[in-house]
C-alpha positions as CSV (number, residue, x, y, z in Angstrom):
1,M,0.0,0.0,0.0
2,Q,1.2,3.5,-0.9
3,D,2.1,5.7,2.1
4,A,0.3,8.9,1.3
5,P,-0.9,11.2,4.2
6,C,-4.2,12.2,2.6
7,R,-7.2,9.9,1.6
8,L,-10.4,10.7,-0.2
9,L,-12.8,7.8,0.5
10,G,-16.1,7.8,-1.4
11,E,-19.2,5.9,-2.3
12,I,-22.0,6.2,-4.7
13,R,-25.0,4.2,-3.6
14,Y,-27.4,3.0,-6.3
15,P,-31.2,3.4,-5.9
16,E,-33.0,0.0,-5.8
17,E,-34.9,0.8,-9.0
18,Y,-31.8,1.2,-11.1
19,S,-31.4,-1.1,-14.1
20,F,-28.2,-3.1,-14.6
21,E,-27.6,-0.9,-17.7
22,R,-27.7,2.3,-15.6
23,V,-25.4,0.8,-12.9
24,G,-23.0,-0.2,-15.8
25,E,-23.0,3.3,-17.1
26,I,-22.0,4.7,-13.7
27,E,-19.3,2.1,-13.3
28,S,-17.8,2.7,-16.7
29,E,-17.7,6.5,-16.3
30,A,-16.7,6.8,-12.7
31,G,-13.0,6.1,-13.2
32,E,-12.6,8.6,-15.9
33,V,-14.5,11.3,-14.0
34,L,-12.5,10.7,-10.9
35,A,-9.2,10.7,-12.8
36,G,-10.1,14.1,-14.3
37,A,-11.2,15.5,-10.9
38,V,-8.0,14.6,-9.2
39,A,-5.7,15.4,-12.1
40,G,-4.2,18.5,-10.4
41,M,-3.4,16.6,-7.2
42,D,-0.3,14.5,-6.4
43,V,-2.1,11.2,-6.6
44,A,-0.2,8.1,-5.4
45,R,-3.2,5.7,-6.0
46,L,-6.7,5.8,-7.4
47,E,-8.9,2.8,-6.9
48,V,-12.5,2.3,-8.0
49,T,-14.4,-0.8,-6.7
50,P,-17.8,-1.5,-8.2
51,G,-20.3,-3.6,-6.2
52,P,-23.9,-4.7,-6.4
53,E,-25.3,-1.8,-4.3
54,S,-22.7,0.9,-4.6
55,L,-19.5,2.0,-6.3
56,R,-16.6,2.7,-3.9
57,F,-13.4,4.6,-4.5
58,E,-10.2,5.7,-2.7
59,V,-7.7,8.3,-3.7
60,A,-4.4,8.4,-1.9
61,C,-2.4,11.6,-2.3
62,E,0.3,13.7,-0.7
63,E,-2.0,16.6,0.3
64,C,-5.6,17.6,-0.2
65,S,-8.0,20.2,1.1
66,A,-11.7,20.6,1.7
67,E,-11.8,22.5,-1.6
68,D,-10.3,19.4,-3.4
69,G,-13.0,17.3,-1.8
70,A,-15.7,19.7,-3.0
71,A,-14.3,19.7,-6.5
72,V,-14.3,15.9,-6.7
73,S,-17.8,15.8,-5.3
74,E,-19.0,18.3,-7.9
75,A,-17.5,16.3,-10.7
76,L,-19.3,13.2,-9.4
77,L,-22.6,15.1,-9.3
78,E,-22.8,14.5,-13.1
79,L,-23.0,10.8,-12.4
80,A,-25.4,11.2,-9.5
81,G,-27.8,13.6,-11.2
82,D,-30.7,11.1,-11.4
83,G,-30.9,9.7,-8.0
84,P,-27.8,8.0,-6.5
85,L,-26.6,9.2,-3.1
86,G,-22.9,9.9,-2.8
87,R,-20.6,10.7,0.0
88,L,-16.9,11.6,0.1
89,V,-14.7,11.7,3.2
90,V,-11.5,13.7,3.1
91,V,-9.0,12.5,5.7
92,R,-5.8,14.4,6.2
93,G,-3.1,14.4,8.9
94,V,-4.0,13.6,12.5
95,E,-4.1,17.3,13.4
96,E,-6.3,18.3,10.5
97,P,-10.1,18.3,10.4
98,I,-12.0,15.7,8.5
99,S,-14.4,16.9,5.7
100,V,-17.5,14.9,4.7
101,F,-19.4,15.7,1.6
102,Y,-22.9,14.3,0.8
103,F,-24.2,14.7,-2.8
104,S,-27.2,13.7,-4.8
105,G,-28.9,15.3,-7.8
106,E,-27.7,18.9,-7.8
107,K,-27.3,19.1,-4.0
108,L,-23.9,19.1,-2.2
109,D,-23.6,19.4,1.5
110,E,-20.4,19.6,3.5
111,I,-19.7,18.8,7.2
112,T,-16.3,19.5,8.9
113,L,-15.3,17.5,11.9
114,E,-12.6,19.2,14.0
115,Q,-10.3,17.4,16.3
116,P,-11.8,17.3,19.9
């Protein structure tokens, strides 16, 4: 495993009524969308894992910000425009806050968790 101090962990959960074709479209487009969204970051690893109920992904990089997480989430809104629920967790160094993004349709919400 690459030793990178920053991780973007995400999931796009498919609605139950999705057809296999729609799930396939998301799975085939997600890697390219993610690669484009993180192109400006120093990425050590990008992993996309499709599953029966959701698509999960992880990006390991040298540094990232809440703004980077928002940009990745906004890029994924294109895939989630018709119903999937997505979330992205940005984990930085131990001293840094954790950012969580929830997205679906055209809506993007951010929560920041500070160190206690």
